[in-house]
Structure formats: structure tokens, C-alpha cells
N, C-alpha and C positions, 0 to 999 in steps of 0.2 A: 638444610632447607630452613628458611626463616620467613616470617610474615612479610618482611621487606622484599622478598622475591616474588610476591603475588602477581604483580602486573606483568612482569616479564614472563613468568611461568605460564600464566593463563593465556597470554598472547601466543607464545610458542606452542602450547598445547592445542590451541585453536588452529594454528597453521599446520599442525601435524595430525589432525583428525583422520584424514584419509590414510596417512602412513600407518597410524595405530590401528585403524579399522577393527579387525577381529582379534588383534593380538593383546591389547591392553586397554584399560580404561584410565585415562589421565584427566584430572580436573580441568575443565575448560571454562569455568566461570568463577568469579571471586568467592561466592559462598561455598562451592564445592572444594575450592582450594583451601579455605579456612577449615572446613570439616576434615579434609585430608590431613592437614598439618596438625590439627587437634588430636588425631589418632596417635601421633608420635610424641605428644607432650609427656607421656609416661615412658621413660626409657625402657621399661619392661616390655613395651609394645614393639620395640625395635627402633630402627633409625632410618630416616629419610635423608638422603644426601643428594647434592647436586654435582653434576659434572660440568665444569666451566672451562672454556677455552683459555689456555694460558696466554695467547696472543691478544685477546680482546676482552676477556672476562665475561663474555656472553655465555649463557647457559646452553650447553650442548645436549644435555640429557639429565636423567635422574635415576637414582639407584635406591633400593630399599633392602634392608636386612631385617627380616621379620621372623616370627616363630622361633625366636632365640630360646633354646633350651640348654640349661646348664647341667652340671652333674655328669653322669656317665655319657651324655650325648655331646655336650659342648658344640652345638651346631646352630646354623641359621639358614633361612631360605632367602635366596637372592632374587630380587626382581629388578628389571632395568628397562629403560626405553630411551631411545634417541629422539631428539626433536628434528623435524624435517630439514631446517636450514643447515644442520651439521651432520646429518646422517651419511654414512658411508665414507667418512673422512678419517677414521681411526681414533676419534675422540672417545668413543665408547669403549674400545678395547683398552685404551690407557686408563680411563676412569673406572671401569669395572675391575681392571687389574689392580688399581690402587685400593679399591674397596675391598677386594679379597685379601690383599696384603694387610690392610687395616683390621679386617676380621680375624686373621690369624695372629697378627702382632698385638696391637693394643687391646683388642677385645678378648684375646686369648682363646679363640674358638679352635676346635679341631677339624670341623667339617663345615663346608658351605655347599648348599644344594641349589640347583636351578631347574625350574620346570619350564620346558620350552615346547611350544606346539610344533608338531612334525613339519608343517608347511612353512614355518618361519625360518627360512634358510639363513638370513643375516644373523639371527640370534644363535642358531646352531653353529655357524662358523665362528662366532665370537667365543662361545664357551669352549669349543674345540681348540681355538688359538690359545686360550688361557690354560689349557691342560686338563679341563674337566673330562671325566669319563662318563659315557652313557651307561646308566645302570638299569634302566628299564623303561617300560611303556605303560601308561595308565589311561585306559579309555574313560571318557567322560569325567575327567579329573578335576577341572576348575571351571566354575561358572563365570563366563565373561559375557557381559551384555545379554544376560538371560539365556545363554546357551552353554550347556555342559560340553566342554571341549577336551579332546584328547591331548595328552602331554607326554613328552619324553622326560625322564628324570635323569639329570646330570649331577655329578658331585665332584668335589675336589677336597682333599684332606691336606692338613698342614704339612704332612710328610711328603706330599707329592710336589711341593714347590718351596723353594727356599730363596729364590732370586727375586728381589723387588723389581717392579717395573722401572723403566728409566726415570731419572730425576726424583726418585722416591727414597727417603731415608730408610735405612734398614731398621724395622721395628719388630722383627721376629725375635723371640727369646733365644 
């Protein structure tokens, strides 16, 4: 994600406000986008990535890898959201799959975790499709829009997957 993506990202986030509703907070104005992007200026904070459609180059969604812990953990927390015009068309499955492959390959992580609200069935299906296993349930786990929301904890480890998504170079060690 770069500063040059601001206008398209903000426009798509605005179009997706109803879709995102209680699930995620995405910057919907230029100042919020700049503040969001600034959070990722330090690589230690994690990475903010875009999922773009291969056929048009239009942004389909975004992904974050945050809470990266090295050493005995070698893990990150995965966040993702589709934009309304591209939702439900498979772009997120491919893009999140590529992100996980990147995390295990080039970043050398061992574990990727995803926290998903129980009622967010599209996200639950996505992590299941990618091979994540459900590891637990945490009541009042994440504050979204001023409300502490329950989440299921899902995880995938490098040993659980070795096959890259289609059209992805093999970057696993």
C-alpha cells in the first residue's frame, strides 16, 4: 500500500462502508488513510498490502500482517477486508492466500493467526478454504467501532501448507 493508492482506496472504502459495517474499520477519508499508512512506515509495525485484480489492476481489498513476533513465536496476525465492488468473486481467497504464502516464504514466519467474528460467514469460509484451523473463541476480544466484539481464533502454520496459490512463485524455503 502506498500514498499513491489514497484516492482509489478511500473511494472504495466509502463504497464498502455498509459491507464492512461491524466487521472492520477501514479509512474512508484522506486524513484517515494517511494516518493508517503512517502506522506501517516502520516495518516492525507490520505490513499493509493491497489485493489488486489481475485483469484490471483495480484494488479488490486489503490485507495486513501485524503483531509480528520473532524468536520462538515467528508469527503474525492477519487482517483482511474486501471492497464491495469485488466482494464474493474469489479475489480475496487468492490475495489472502498469496499473503500467507509471502508470510511463510519471504518473511520466514512459522504461524499466521486470523481473528474472525462468529457472524462473519464470508471470512470464516475464506480462512477455512485456505486451511486455517479454528483454535478457540474469545469473548469481547477486539474493540471495533467502540464495541468489544467476540472473535474466533484461527491459525495456520507453515507445516500445514506447502503449495503456493495459482500463479504464485514458490517462495517457501
